[in-house]
C-alpha positions as CSV (number, residue, x, y, z in Angstrom):
1,X,-15.7,15.7,29.4
2,X,-18.7,14.4,27.2
3,X,-21.8,12.9,28.4
4,X,-22.3,9.3,28.2
5,X,-23.5,7.7,24.7
6,X,-26.9,5.8,24.8
7,X,-24.7,2.5,24.4
8,X,-22.6,3.1,26.9
9,X,-23.0,1.0,30.4
10,X,-23.9,2.7,33.7
11,X,-21.0,1.2,35.6
12,X,-18.0,-1.0,35.3
13,X,-17.5,-3.6,38.2
14,X,-19.1,-1.1,40.6
15,X,-17.8,1.9,39.5
16,X,-20.3,4.5,38.3
17,X,-19.6,6.3,34.8
18,X,-19.8,10.1,34.7
19,X,-18.9,10.8,31.2
20,X,-16.4,10.4,28.3
21,X,-13.0,11.4,28.4
22,X,-12.1,10.3,25.1
23,X,-12.3,7.7,22.3
24,X,-9.9,5.9,19.9
25,X,-8.9,3.2,17.8
26,X,-8.5,1.0,21.2
27,X,-11.3,1.8,23.3
28,X,-13.2,4.2,25.0
29,X,-12.0,6.0,28.3
30,X,-14.6,7.2,31.0
31,X,-14.5,9.3,34.0
32,X,-16.0,7.4,36.9
33,X,-16.9,7.2,40.8
34,X,-15.1,4.7,42.5
35,X,-17.1,3.0,45.5
36,X,-15.2,5.2,48.0
37,X,-16.1,8.6,46.0
38,X,-12.5,8.9,44.3
39,X,-12.4,9.9,40.8
40,X,-11.3,7.5,38.8
41,X,-10.7,6.7,34.7
42,X,-11.7,3.6,33.2
43,X,-10.8,2.3,29.9
44,X,-12.9,-0.1,28.1
45,X,-11.6,-2.0,25.1
46,X,-13.2,-2.2,21.5
47,X,-14.2,-5.7,20.3
48,X,-11.7,-8.7,20.4
49,X,-9.2,-8.2,23.1
50,X,-5.7,-8.8,22.0
51,X,-2.2,-9.0,23.6
52,X,-1.8,-5.2,22.9
53,X,-4.2,-4.6,26.2
54,X,-2.4,-7.1,28.1
55,X,0.9,-5.6,27.2
56,X,-0.2,-2.1,28.2
57,X,-1.3,-3.0,31.5
58,X,1.8,-5.2,32.2
59,X,3.9,-2.2,31.2
60,X,2.1,0.4,33.2
61,X,2.2,-1.9,36.4
62,X,5.9,-2.0,36.0
63,X,6.5,1.8,36.1
64,X,6.7,3.9,39.2
65,X,3.6,5.6,40.2
66,X,4.8,9.0,40.0
67,X,5.4,8.8,36.5
68,X,2.0,7.5,35.0
69,X,-1.5,6.7,36.0
70,X,-1.4,4.2,38.6
71,X,-3.4,1.1,37.8
72,X,-6.2,0.5,40.5
73,X,-7.5,-2.5,39.0
74,X,-7.9,-4.5,35.5
75,X,-10.4,-6.9,34.0
76,X,-10.6,-8.7,30.9
77,X,-11.5,-5.9,28.7
78,X,-10.9,-2.8,31.1
79,X,-8.7,-1.0,33.3
80,X,-9.1,1.3,36.1
81,X,-6.9,3.8,36.9
82,X,-5.9,6.8,39.0
83,X,-7.7,9.9,37.4
84,X,-5.1,12.7,36.5
85,X,-7.0,16.0,37.0
86,X,-5.1,17.9,34.6
87,X,-5.0,18.8,30.9
88,X,-2.8,17.1,28.2
89,X,0.5,19.0,27.3
90,X,-1.3,19.2,23.7
91,X,-4.4,20.6,25.5
92,X,-2.6,23.3,27.2
93,X,-0.3,24.4,24.4
94,X,-3.5,24.7,22.3
95,X,-5.4,26.6,24.9
96,X,-2.6,28.7,26.5
97,X,0.1,28.8,23.8
98,X,3.8,27.5,24.1
99,X,6.0,27.5,27.0
100,X,8.9,29.7,27.6
101,X,11.7,30.1,29.9
102,X,11.6,28.3,33.5
103,X,8.2,26.9,32.6
104,X,9.8,25.0,29.5
105,X,12.8,23.9,31.5
106,X,10.8,22.6,34.4
107,X,8.6,20.5,32.2
108,X,11.6,19.5,30.4
109,X,12.9,18.0,33.4
110,X,9.8,16.7,34.7
111,X,9.3,14.7,31.6
112,X,12.8,13.4,31.6
113,X,12.3,12.2,34.7
114,X,9.3,10.2,34.1
115,X,11.1,8.9,31.0
116,X,13.9,7.4,32.7
117,X,12.0,6.0,35.3
118,X,10.0,4.3,32.6
119,X,13.4,3.1,30.9
120,X,14.5,2.1,34.2
121,X,11.4,-0.4,34.4
122,X,12.4,-1.9,31.3
123,X,9.9,-0.5,29.1
124,X,10.2,1.3,25.9
125,X,7.1,3.5,25.2
126,X,7.2,3.9,21.5
127,X,4.2,6.7,21.5
128,X,5.7,9.6,23.7
129,X,3.9,12.6,22.4
130,X,2.0,15.8,23.8
131,X,-1.4,14.0,23.9
132,X,0.3,11.1,26.2
133,X,1.6,13.7,28.8
134,X,-0.9,14.8,31.2
135,X,-0.2,17.8,33.9
136,X,-1.5,16.4,37.0
137,X,-1.3,18.8,39.9
138,X,1.7,16.9,41.5
139,X,3.8,17.0,38.0
140,X,3.5,15.4,34.6
141,X,2.5,12.0,34.0
142,X,3.1,9.6,30.9
143,X,-0.1,7.7,29.8
144,X,-1.0,5.2,27.1
145,X,1.1,2.2,27.3
146,X,-0.6,0.4,24.6
147,X,2.1,-0.1,22.2
148,X,4.9,-0.3,24.7
149,X,7.6,-3.0,24.8
150,X,10.0,-4.7,27.0
151,X,13.3,-3.3,26.7
152,X,14.9,-6.9,26.2
153,X,11.9,-7.5,23.4
154,X,13.3,-4.9,20.9
155,X,16.3,-6.2,19.4
156,X,13.8,-7.6,16.7
157,X,10.8,-6.0,16.1
158,X,8.7,-7.7,13.4
159,X,5.0,-7.3,14.3
160,X,4.1,-3.9,13.9
161,X,5.8,-0.5,13.6
162,X,3.9,2.0,15.4
163,X,3.8,5.7,16.7
164,X,2.7,9.0,15.9
165,X,4.0,10.5,12.9
166,X,5.2,14.0,14.0
167,X,6.7,12.4,17.0
168,X,8.3,9.3,15.8
169,X,11.8,8.3,15.3
170,X,13.3,7.7,12.0
171,X,14.0,3.7,12.9
172,X,10.1,3.6,13.5
173,X,9.5,3.7,9.8
174,X,11.6,0.7,9.0
175,X,11.9,-2.7,10.7
176,X,15.1,-1.5,12.6
177,X,15.1,-2.5,16.4
178,X,13.2,0.2,18.2
179,X,14.9,0.8,21.5
180,X,14.6,3.4,24.1
181,X,16.4,6.1,22.0
182,X,13.1,6.3,20.1
183,X,11.4,7.7,23.1
184,X,14.2,10.1,23.4
185,X,13.6,11.2,20.2
186,X,9.8,11.8,20.7
187,X,10.6,13.3,24.2
188,X,12.6,15.9,22.1
189,X,10.0,16.4,19.8
190,X,7.7,17.0,22.4
191,X,9.4,19.5,24.0
192,X,9.9,21.4,20.8
193,X,6.1,21.1,20.4
194,X,5.8,22.9,23.8
195,X,7.8,25.4,23.0
196,X,6.8,26.2,19.7
197,X,3.4,25.3,19.3
198,X,4.1,22.7,16.4
199,X,6.3,19.8,16.3
200,X,10.0,20.2,14.8
201,X,8.9,18.2,11.8
202,X,5.4,19.6,11.2
203,X,1.9,17.8,11.5
204,X,0.6,18.0,8.1
205,X,0.1,15.1,5.7
206,X,2.0,11.8,6.7
207,X,4.1,11.8,3.7
208,X,5.3,15.2,4.0
209,X,6.0,14.7,7.7
210,X,8.1,11.6,7.1
211,X,9.9,13.1,4.3
212,X,10.8,16.0,6.4
213,X,11.6,13.7,9.4
214,X,13.8,11.3,7.8
215,X,15.9,14.2,5.6
216,X,15.7,17.5,7.0
217,X,16.9,19.3,10.1
218,X,14.8,19.7,13.1
219,X,12.8,23.1,13.4
220,X,13.4,24.1,16.7
221,X,12.0,27.6,16.4
222,X,13.0,30.2,19.4
223,X,14.4,27.7,21.6
224,X,18.0,28.4,22.3
225,X,21.0,28.1,24.8
226,X,21.7,24.7,26.4
227,X,18.3,23.2,25.8
228,X,18.3,23.7,22.2
229,X,21.8,21.9,22.0
230,X,20.7,19.2,23.9
231,X,17.4,18.7,21.6
232,X,19.9,18.4,18.5
233,X,21.4,15.6,20.2
234,X,18.1,13.7,20.8
235,X,16.8,14.3,17.4
236,X,19.9,12.7,15.8
237,X,18.7,10.6,13.0
238,X,21.0,7.8,14.2
239,X,19.8,5.8,17.5
240,X,23.3,5.6,18.9
241,X,23.9,9.0,18.6
242,X,21.1,10.3,20.9
243,X,21.7,10.3,24.5
244,X,19.9,8.1,27.3
245,X,17.1,9.2,28.9
246,X,19.2,9.1,32.3
247,X,21.9,11.3,30.2
248,X,19.5,14.0,29.0
249,X,18.1,14.2,32.7
250,X,21.8,14.8,33.9
251,X,22.3,17.5,31.2
252,X,19.1,19.5,32.1
253,X,19.9,19.4,35.9
254,X,23.5,20.5,35.2
255,X,21.7,23.7,33.5
256,X,19.6,24.0,36.1
257,X,21.5,24.4,39.1
258,X,20.8,20.8,40.0
259,X,17.5,21.7,41.2
260,X,15.2,18.8,42.4
261,X,13.8,17.1,39.1
262,X,10.4,16.1,40.8
263,X,9.6,19.6,42.0
264,X,10.3,21.0,38.8
265,X,7.8,18.6,37.1
266,X,5.1,19.4,40.0
267,X,5.9,23.0,39.3
268,X,5.2,23.3,35.8
269,X,1.8,21.4,36.4
270,X,0.8,24.0,39.3
271,X,0.9,26.9,37.0
272,X,-1.2,25.6,34.4
273,X,-4.7,26.7,34.9
274,X,-7.4,23.9,34.7
275,X,-10.8,23.5,33.5
276,X,-13.5,20.8,33.5
277,X,-12.9,19.8,29.9
278,X,-10.6,16.7,30.5
279,X,-9.6,14.1,27.7
280,X,-7.2,11.5,27.1
281,X,-6.0,11.0,23.6
282,X,-5.4,7.6,22.0
283,X,-4.6,8.4,18.5
284,X,-1.7,6.2,17.1
285,X,-0.4,5.7,13.6
286,X,-0.2,1.5,13.0
287,X,2.0,0.0,10.5
288,X,1.5,-3.2,10.0
289,X,5.0,-5.3,9.0
290,X,4.4,-8.8,9.0
291,X,8.0,-10.0,8.3
292,X,11.5,-9.0,8.9
293,X,13.3,-8.4,5.8
294,X,17.2,-8.7,5.8
295,X,19.0,-5.3,6.7
296,X,21.6,-3.6,5.0
297,X,24.0,-2.4,7.5
298,X,24.7,1.7,7.4
299,X,27.1,4.2,9.1
300,X,25.6,7.3,10.1
301,X,22.6,7.0,7.7
302,X,18.9,6.9,7.8
303,X,17.1,3.7,8.2
304,X,14.9,2.9,5.3
305,X,11.3,2.9,4.7
306,X,9.7,-0.3,4.1
307,X,9.4,-1.1,0.4
308,X,5.7,-0.7,-0.6
309,X,3.4,1.3,1.2
310,X,0.1,-0.1,-0.3
311,X,-2.2,2.4,1.0
312,X,-3.3,4.7,3.7
313,X,-6.6,4.2,5.8
314,X,-7.9,7.3,7.8
315,X,-10.7,6.6,10.1
316,X,-11.9,10.0,10.9
317,X,-14.2,9.1,13.8
318,X,-11.9,7.2,15.6
319,X,-8.7,9.0,14.5
320,X,-6.7,6.1,13.6
321,X,-4.2,6.0,10.6
322,X,-3.0,2.6,9.3
323,X,-0.7,2.1,6.4
324,X,0.0,-1.4,5.1
325,X,3.4,-1.8,4.3
326,X,3.5,-5.4,2.6
327,X,1.9,-9.0,2.5
328,X,2.3,-12.0,4.2
329,X,5.7,-13.7,4.0
330,X,6.5,-11.4,1.1
331,X,10.4,-10.6,1.0
332,X,10.7,-6.9,0.9
333,X,13.4,-4.9,-0.5
334,X,14.2,-1.5,1.4
335,X,14.7,2.0,-0.4
336,X,16.3,5.1,0.2
337,X,13.6,7.6,-0.9
338,X,12.2,8.5,2.2
339,X,8.4,8.7,0.7
340,X,7.4,7.2,-2.5
341,X,8.0,9.8,-5.3
342,X,5.0,11.5,-7.0
343,X,6.6,13.0,-10.1
344,X,9.0,12.1,-12.9
345,X,11.7,14.4,-11.3
346,X,11.2,12.9,-7.9
347,X,11.7,9.3,-9.5
348,X,14.8,10.4,-11.0
349,X,16.3,11.6,-7.9
350,X,15.4,8.3,-6.3
351,X,17.0,6.3,-9.1
352,X,20.0,8.3,-8.8
353,X,20.4,7.5,-5.2
354,X,19.7,3.9,-5.4
355,X,21.9,3.1,-8.3
356,X,24.9,5.1,-6.9
357,X,24.4,2.8,-3.7
358,X,24.4,-0.3,-5.8
359,X,27.0,0.8,-8.4
360,X,27.1,-2.4,-10.9
361,X,24.4,-4.3,-12.8
362,X,23.9,-6.7,-15.6
363,X,22.5,-5.2,-18.9
364,X,20.9,-6.3,-21.8
365,X,19.9,-4.3,-24.9
366,X,17.8,-5.8,-27.6
367,X,16.1,-3.5,-30.6
368,X,16.2,-1.6,-33.5
369,X,13.7,-1.2,-36.5
370,X,12.4,-4.5,-37.5
371,X,14.0,-6.0,-40.5
372,X,16.5,-3.5,-40.4
373,X,20.3,-3.4,-40.7
374,X,20.1,-0.8,-38.0
375,X,19.7,-3.6,-34.9
376,X,21.5,-3.7,-31.7
377,X,22.1,-6.9,-29.1
378,X,24.6,-5.9,-26.2
379,X,25.1,-8.1,-23.3
380,X,27.2,-7.7,-20.3
381,X,27.4,-5.5,-17.1
382,X,27.6,-1.4,-16.6
383,X,29.6,0.2,-13.8
384,X,28.1,3.6,-12.7
385,X,29.6,6.2,-10.5
386,X,28.1,9.7,-9.9
387,X,29.7,12.4,-11.8
388,X,31.5,10.1,-14.4
389,X,30.2,8.6,-17.7
390,X,29.0,4.8,-17.1
391,X,31.7,2.2,-17.6
392,X,30.4,-1.3,-19.7
393,X,31.8,-4.3,-20.3
394,X,29.6,-5.9,-23.2
395,X,29.5,-8.2,-26.2
396,X,28.0,-6.8,-29.1
397,X,26.2,-7.8,-32.1
398,X,24.2,-6.2,-34.9
399,X,22.2,-9.4,-36.6
400,X,20.2,-8.4,-39.5
401,X,17.3,-10.5,-38.5
402,X,16.4,-11.6,-34.8
403,X,17.8,-15.0,-34.1
404,X,20.2,-14.6,-36.5
405,X,23.9,-16.0,-35.5
406,X,26.6,-13.3,-35.3
407,X,30.1,-13.4,-33.7
408,X,29.8,-10.8,-31.1
409,X,32.7,-8.4,-30.4
410,X,33.4,-7.9,-26.8
411,X,34.3,-4.1,-25.6
412,X,35.1,-2.8,-22.4
413,X,34.0,1.3,-22.5
414,X,35.8,3.4,-19.8
415,X,35.3,7.3,-20.3
416,X,35.5,7.9,-23.9
417,X,37.5,5.2,-24.7
418,X,36.5,1.5,-26.1
419,X,39.1,-1.1,-25.6
420,X,38.7,-4.4,-27.8
421,X,39.1,-7.6,-26.2
422,X,40.4,-9.5,-28.9
423,X,44.0,-10.0,-29.4
424,X,45.9,-7.3,-30.9
425,X,42.8,-4.9,-30.7
426,X,43.6,-1.1,-30.2
427,X,41.6,1.6,-28.2
428,X,39.3,3.3,-30.0
429,X,37.9,6.7,-29.1
430,X,34.2,6.3,-28.1
431,X,33.1,9.6,-27.1
432,X,29.8,11.2,-28.5
433,X,31.9,12.8,-31.1
434,X,33.0,9.3,-32.3
435,X,29.6,8.5,-33.4
436,X,29.2,7.3,-36.9
437,X,33.0,7.8,-37.4
438,X,34.3,4.5,-36.5
439,X,33.4,0.7,-36.8
440,X,29.4,-0.6,-36.3
441,X,30.3,-2.1,-33.4
442,X,31.7,1.1,-31.5
443,X,28.8,2.9,-32.6
444,X,26.3,0.2,-31.1
445,X,28.5,0.6,-27.7
446,X,28.0,4.4,-27.9
447,X,24.3,3.5,-28.6
448,X,23.9,1.1,-25.6
449,X,25.3,3.9,-23.2
450,X,23.2,6.6,-24.6
451,X,20.0,4.4,-24.0
452,X,20.9,2.5,-20.7
453,X,23.0,4.1,-18.4
454,X,21.6,5.6,-15.3
455,X,22.1,9.1,-16.4
456,X,20.2,8.5,-19.5
457,X,17.3,7.1,-17.6
458,X,17.1,10.2,-15.4
459,X,17.5,12.5,-18.3
460,X,14.5,11.0,-19.8
461,X,12.7,11.0,-16.7
462,X,13.4,14.9,-16.3
463,X,12.1,15.5,-20.2
464,X,8.8,14.4,-19.7
465,X,5.7,16.1,-21.4
466,X,3.1,13.3,-19.9
467,X,4.0,10.8,-17.2
468,X,2.1,7.7,-15.0
469,X,3.2,5.7,-12.3
470,X,1.9,2.7,-10.1
471,X,3.0,0.1,-7.9
472,X,2.1,-3.7,-7.9
473,X,4.0,-5.8,-5.3
474,X,7.6,-5.0,-5.4
475,X,7.6,-3.1,-8.6
476,X,6.9,0.5,-10.0
477,X,6.0,1.0,-13.5
478,X,6.5,4.6,-15.0
479,X,5.5,5.5,-18.3
480,X,5.6,8.7,-20.4
481,X,6.1,10.3,-23.5
482,X,9.2,12.8,-23.7
483,X,9.0,16.1,-24.9
484,X,11.3,16.5,-28.0
485,X,12.5,20.1,-27.3
486,X,13.6,18.8,-23.7
487,X,15.8,15.9,-25.0
488,X,17.6,17.9,-27.6
489,X,20.9,18.9,-26.2
490,X,21.2,16.5,-23.3
491,X,24.7,15.2,-23.1
492,X,23.7,12.2,-21.4
493,X,21.5,11.1,-24.2
494,X,23.7,12.1,-27.1
495,X,21.9,12.0,-30.3
496,X,20.4,9.0,-29.6
497,X,16.9,10.6,-29.8
498,X,17.0,13.3,-32.0
499,X,16.0,11.7,-35.4
500,X,12.5,10.7,-33.6
501,X,9.2,12.7,-33.3
502,X,7.7,10.7,-30.6
503,X,9.6,8.9,-27.5
504,X,7.4,6.7,-25.5
505,X,9.0,4.4,-22.7
506,X,7.8,2.2,-20.1
507,X,10.4,2.0,-17.0
508,X,10.0,-1.0,-14.5
509,X,11.8,-0.3,-11.1
510,X,12.4,-2.6,-7.9
511,X,11.3,-1.6,-4.7
512,X,14.5,0.0,-3.6
513,X,14.1,2.2,-7.3
514,X,16.5,0.2,-9.0
515,X,16.1,-0.1,-12.6
516,X,14.6,-3.6,-14.0
517,X,13.6,-2.8,-17.6
518,X,13.2,-0.1,-20.2
519,X,10.7,-0.4,-23.2
520,X,11.3,2.3,-25.9
521,X,8.8,3.1,-28.6
522,X,10.3,5.4,-31.1
523,X,8.8,7.0,-33.8
524,X,9.5,9.6,-36.7
525,X,7.0,10.5,-39.6
526,X,8.2,10.0,-43.0
527,X,6.7,10.3,-46.2
528,X,4.4,7.6,-46.8
529,X,4.2,6.4,-43.3
530,X,5.8,6.2,-39.7
531,X,9.6,4.9,-39.3
532,X,9.5,2.9,-35.7
533,X,12.2,1.8,-33.5
534,X,11.7,-0.5,-30.5
535,X,14.3,-1.3,-27.7
536,X,14.2,-2.9,-24.7
537,X,16.9,-2.8,-21.8
538,X,17.1,-5.3,-19.1
539,X,19.0,-5.0,-15.8
540,X,19.8,-7.2,-13.1
541,X,22.0,-8.4,-10.1
542,X,22.5,-4.7,-8.8
543,X,25.4,-4.6,-6.7
544,X,26.6,-7.9,-7.1
545,X,27.8,-7.6,-10.6
546,X,31.5,-6.6,-10.4
547,X,33.2,-3.4,-11.0
548,X,34.9,-2.1,-14.3
549,X,38.2,-1.2,-14.6
550,X,40.7,0.1,-17.3
551,X,42.2,-2.8,-19.0
552,X,45.5,-0.6,-19.6
């Protein structure tokens, strides 16, 4: 307990304040003495009071007293609760080390009992973590219902996505409904913390934790036996695959001989040695999401992070982290990369994942050397399949001057064969080896794939000598200069870039990491000057452009 600050009041509605137990973004928690001499905890809210505080009080009133700190009295900007004379689970682990054996099982049963009672009251806590589990003399208590929701209000959560990163369920990083299954996930992460001294997905930087949580398997350390199997079930990425709180409590009791759950919960608190330094943790990650975007249904897949994380605000004094996801009323795309990529290689991986899901797109290619016969105009669509060459159905022409009217030829490219769509047209080889050995239109078709296929984009990104990226609204802008030695010999690129000394590009992606446009600036030093070529590739209608099949 810390002493009162000079600005602190001496009493709250007849309760004499004795010291500070903790302070966070919502308010200050004091230890106080009631008129009858009892020790109580008093939480006083900061600034303007909103519905969050009202929700906390209403939620705590619904929960059985043995599960939480019982509310004694509340006012417009304060709430007085029973004082739990014990450390938080986090403090106990930091001070005494991880729990093992029977002590760990007793904690598991006690907290699972509390969680089952919370859910029975119709509440989703949404911030279950070691700092919100107090080890009182009569068993563990769950506190801080400031971000709780009624179970019947979780079908569509569009106001805010909240939690503490290391103990958040995957769906809490998206705009999917946050149900009681999120508490089960957090319970398992909390028990893993108690057993190992660290959360199962780490506790370093927020992006790193998010990445592991959404893509990696949990690190359960030395936990073994039935408890390990139960935690694995509770930490399933998909909410529907997790047991309910009642089911996990039943599983725990079946593996402890049917012992009384409340007795086990009380026993673990009785074993913990207490000291005079009591505190309550209020640190919370709040992700403001002001609109509910349309969701894609996915089976047994991870939910997707909201499209654009615009910035992270870290206020050290209050321990509050805020992440702004989107602007008001802005339609939001979702993407499958867990956290924003930070290198050309990471962006290449994100593009591969996004394009594999969308598969098809319209594509338009324009460019070449100004006022040269080597010009290209292609307009049509592409069909991408991982592990295969991208198929194309395009109209091709090679006008000498921009705007010149030239009758295009329409071709379908599947694998290494081109199929002219004119009457009487015969299939032609169109592999890399056919370049410069057939008709001009066939060369243009091969160049179109070398330049615009998703495979060529990712190969280009993986060949960078310099690279920058930025984000504006729902668009990523990637710029770079390719290293010639890294471009040479890549089958995805054919020999398209071989004649050039310098390859510069600007690639725009949408918020799902699907290509929007590619601008190429290609240069080669020649006697008397520099040979330049400029190309622009435009993509659209990802996922709705129709597949391409072999016409024969």
